[in-house]
N, C-alpha and C positions, 0 to 999 in steps of 0.2 A: 361264301362271299359276304354275307350280311353279318357274320359273327365277328366281333372284335377279338383280336389275338391277345392272349394274356401273357404278361411277363412273369418270369420266375427267375430270381437272382439276376435281375436286369438283363434277361436273355429272352430272345424269341427263337423259335424253331425254324430253320431254313428247310425248304422242301427239296431234299436231296434226290427225289425221284425225277426232278427236272434236270436235263443236261446243261442248261444255261447256268443253273445254280452250281452244279458240279464244276463247271468250267471256271466260274468265279472264285470258288474256294481254292481250286488248284492254282489259279493265277496268283491270288493274294498270298497264300501260304508260301508258294515257291519264291515269290518276290522277297519275302522276309528272309527265307533261308539262304537265298543267294547273296544278300547284302550283309547279313550278320554272321558272326562266328558262333554258330549254334551247334552243339554236339548232342543235345538231348531235348526231346519234345514229349511232353505229357499231353496225350489226347484225351481231354476230360472237360465236358460241359456241365454234367451233373444237374440236369433239370428234367422234369417229367415231360412227356409228349402230351400236348393238349391241342384242342381244336383240329382234330384229324380231318383232312381234306386237301385236295390238290386242285388248283385251277386248271391244270393241264389234263386231268383225267375226266373222262365221261362218267356219268353217274353209275353205270354198270361196272366200272372199273375202280371205283373209290375203295372198295374193300381190299384191293391189291396194294394199297399205299404203303403199308408197313413193309411188305416184301420188296417193293420197288425202292423204298427208302434205303434199305440195307444194300441192295444191289448198287445203288448210286454211291453209297458210302464206300463200298468196296472199290469202285472205279476211282474215287478220289484218292484212296489210300494206295492203290496200285500205282497211280501216276506219281504221287509225291514220294513214296518210299523208293520207287525205282529211280527217280531222278536224284535222290539224295541218300545213297546207300551208306554213306559214312555217318549219318545221323542215327542215333538210337531213339526209337519211338517206343513209348509205353502207353498202352491202352488202359482203360479203367473198367472195372466190373459194373459200375453204375453209369458214370458219365462218359465213358469212352465207347459206347455201343453195347458190348457184352463181353463177358469172359467166356469166349468160345473158340473153337478151332479156326473159324473164319477170321476172327480178329488176330489170332496168333499167327496166321499166315503172313500178315503184314507187320505185326509188332511182336517181337519175341518175348515180351514180358507185359504183365497186366497188374495194375494196382488192385489187390485182392479185395480190400474193404477199407472204408474210412474208420472202421472200428479197429484201433491199434492197441487196445488194452491187451497186455500179455496173456492174461487168463482167457479172455474172449478169443484171442488168436489161436489158442490151442485147438479149439474145435474148428475154427475157420480154415486154418491151414491144413489140418488133418483131413477135413472133408474135401477141400479143394484138391488135395493130392490124390484122391481116389480117381480123379478124371484127368488132371493136368500135371505136367512135369513140375516138381517142386521148384525148379530153377526159374520157372516163369512167374512165380508168385512174388509180387512186390511185398516186402515185409520190412517195416520200419520200426526203429526205436523212437518212441515219441515221448513228449513231456508228461510229467505226472504232477497233480492228479490227472488221470486220463480225461480228455475233453468230453467223452461220451458217457462213461459210467462212474467218473469221479473216483476211480480206484487208484491207489498208489502201490506200485510194485518197484522192486529194486532195479537199478540200472543193469545189474547182472542178469536178472530174470528176463528183462525186456530184450537184452542182446541174445541170450541163450535161445529164446524163441525165434527172434527175427533172423538170426544167422543161419537157420535151416531153410531160409528162402532167399530171395534176392534182396540183400541187405541195403538199408538206407537209414538216414537219421532225419527225423521230422520234428525238430525242436530248435530253439534259439540257443546256439552255442554260447552266446555272451551271458546267458543266465546260469551257466554251469559254474560250479566252484572249481578250484584248482585240482582237487582230488578227482572230481568227476571228469574233468578234461583229460587228465592223465589216463583214467580208465578208458575213455573213448578212444584215445590214441592206441592203447593196447588192443582194444577190441577190433579196430580197423586193421591193424597189423596182423592180428590173428585171422581175421576173415580173408585177408590176402593169401594166407597160407592154405586155407581150406576151400578157397573159391572154386578151384578146378574140381574138387571132390563134390561140392554142392551142384556144380553145373553139369557134370558128366557122370556122377556116381549113381548107383541104384539106390532108390529110397525104400526103406522098410518101415512099415507101421507096426510097432511092437506093443504098445498099450493104447487103447482108445480112450479119449477124453469123454466120450459118450457113455462109457461103461463104469466110470468111477472117479476116484479122486486123483488118479495118476494118468499121465500121458508119457509115452516114450516113442522115439523113432530113431532111425539111424541111416547113415549113408555108407555105402560100400563101393570102393573103386572097382572097376570092371575086371581088374587083374587080381582082386581079392587081397591086395596088399595093404590098403588103408581103410580105416573105419572111423567114423565120427558118430557118436551116440549121445542122445540127450534124454534126460529123465526129468519130469516136472511134477511138482506137488501143488495142488490148489490150496487145501487147508491142512494145517498141522493137527495132529492128534496126540494125546498123552500116551506114553507107553505103547507105541505101535509095534506091530510085528516087523521083523526084518524083511526088507524087500530085496529081491534079486532081479536082475534084468538079463534075460536071455537074448543074445544077438542071433542074427540070421545071415546065411550066405557065406560064412567064412570057410577057409580051407581047414578041414578037421585034422589034417596031418601036419599043419604048421603051427609055430608059436607066434604070439603077438605081444608086443611090448606096449604098455600104456605109457604114453609120452610124458604125462604130468607126474606120475608116481614112480615110473621106472619099473613097475612090476610086470612080470611076464606070465602069460596065460596061454594054454593050448587052445587052438581054434575049436576043438571039440568041447573043451571045458566051457568056453564062453557061450557056446550054443546050447549045451545040454544042462549045465549047472547054472551058468550065468555069472555075472559080476555082482558083488554085494553093493547095495546102494547105501551110502552113509546116512545116518539119521538126519533128517531135515526137520529142524525144530521150529521153523517159522512158516507162516502162510506164504504162498506164492514163491516157492523155492525151486531151485533147479540144480542139476549136476550134469556136466558134459565130460565125456571121455574121448580121447584120441588114441587109436591103436595103429601100430605099424608092424607089418609082418617082418620077422627076423629069420 
């Protein structure tokens, strides 16, 4: 009680362990959602917890505050998301509580990280996919140079990484030139074609970014008829050895057509020999293939 509350990003922490605070948030947020035509809510405060303590708890129960806070948050989310099922809610790994199954119970997608650099995202998204569905990972194409690491990567590389998660664009479209705008239109149309595969397909980790210069992963539809595979290079090297990418989960007795080139491969061929990766002569390069069973 004698300690002054500190502000961070012009924010104070509300004591969600208290039922009256929970009721207040439910009432205020519900009032906004009832009056405004809102289809999407990002639940994100992004400030650290400070001055731990609750005026409602006795001294011997103060150590329970963190747990009680989360239980209070869950009650708030239960009330709001149940009352507005038509609204898409997105949580945040940092400012939305946590990236955990508890939050995913109320919000089907989570902002994976503010680090949107395409190279950084290879490890972030690969690691997150070990625990959570790739379709729950918020993955955005952001502006370059990247705001955190000052790295510049191509629009293609940024999309090829982000499109294996829950795609979005986090940049000022008015700053794009005509060629870039046209590319974004094509990317969005392409994502609409693969969206169901990203949402419901089986995700395979084929090359780990923690093991070397390359990353690869793929989606396979549950009926084994469609495949989306991505291959990523961090740094280019002179005279590299030829790379092949072996896919997983395909029907070995069926053929698959690569939709961009029109070439036909056997399922057993793609899994045991693999597909040849074209020479990537630049840093931060990528290649994506789409296959359909024939």
